[in-house]
VOLO-72336 format. One record per residue (C-alpha): residue number from 1; x, y, z. Coordinates in steps of 0.25 Angstrom, whole numbers, plus 5000, padded with zeros to 4 digits. Each point is the difference from the previous one (the first is absolute). Layout:
// residues N
  pos    c1    c2    c3
  NUM     X     Y     Z
...
***
This chain:
// residues 52
  pos    c1    c2    c3
    1  5073  5531  5374
    2  5003  4989  4990
    3  5014  4994  4996
    4  4998  5005  4986
    5  4998  5015  5005
    6  5013  4998  5009
    7  5008  4996  4988
    8  4995  5011  4991
    9  5002  5010  5011
   10  5015  4995  5002
   11  5002  5001  4985
   12  4995  5014  4999
   13  5009  5004  5012
   14  5012  4994  4993
   15  4996  5006  4987
   16  4998  5014  5005
   17  5011  5001  5011
   18  5010  4993  4990
   19  5004  4990  5011
   20  5004  4989  4990
   21  5011  4995  5010
   22  4989  4994  5009
   23  4996  4991  4989
   24  5011  4989  5002
   25  4997  5000  5015
   26  4986  4998  4998
   27  5002  4989  4990
   28  5010  4993  5009
   29  4990  5001  5012
   30  4988  4995  4992
   31  5009  4988  4995
   32  5005  4997  5013
   33  4986  5000  5006
   34  4995  4991  4989
   35  5012  4990  5002
   36  4996  4999  5015
   37  4985  4998  4998
   38  5002  4990  4989
   39  5010  4992  5007
   40  4993  5000  5014
   41  4994  4986  4999
   42  5012  4994  4993
   43  5012  4993  5004
   44  5008  5012  4995
   45  4994  5008  5012
   46  5011  4997  5010
   47  5011  5004  4990
   48  4994  5013  4996
   49  4997  5004  5014
   50  5015  4996  5004
   51  5005  5011  4990
   52  4994  5011  5009
***
């Protein structure tokens, strides 16, 4: 399965089941994951990991 098919499947699930309350949670998790990945090699990494 490609990443695009997973995203389209998730979108169809949210649309059909009317689970719109999941969208802020998913967006927050994606942004948090991107923050951790992007700051992994920088000087900010110890501060980001200290938050958790």
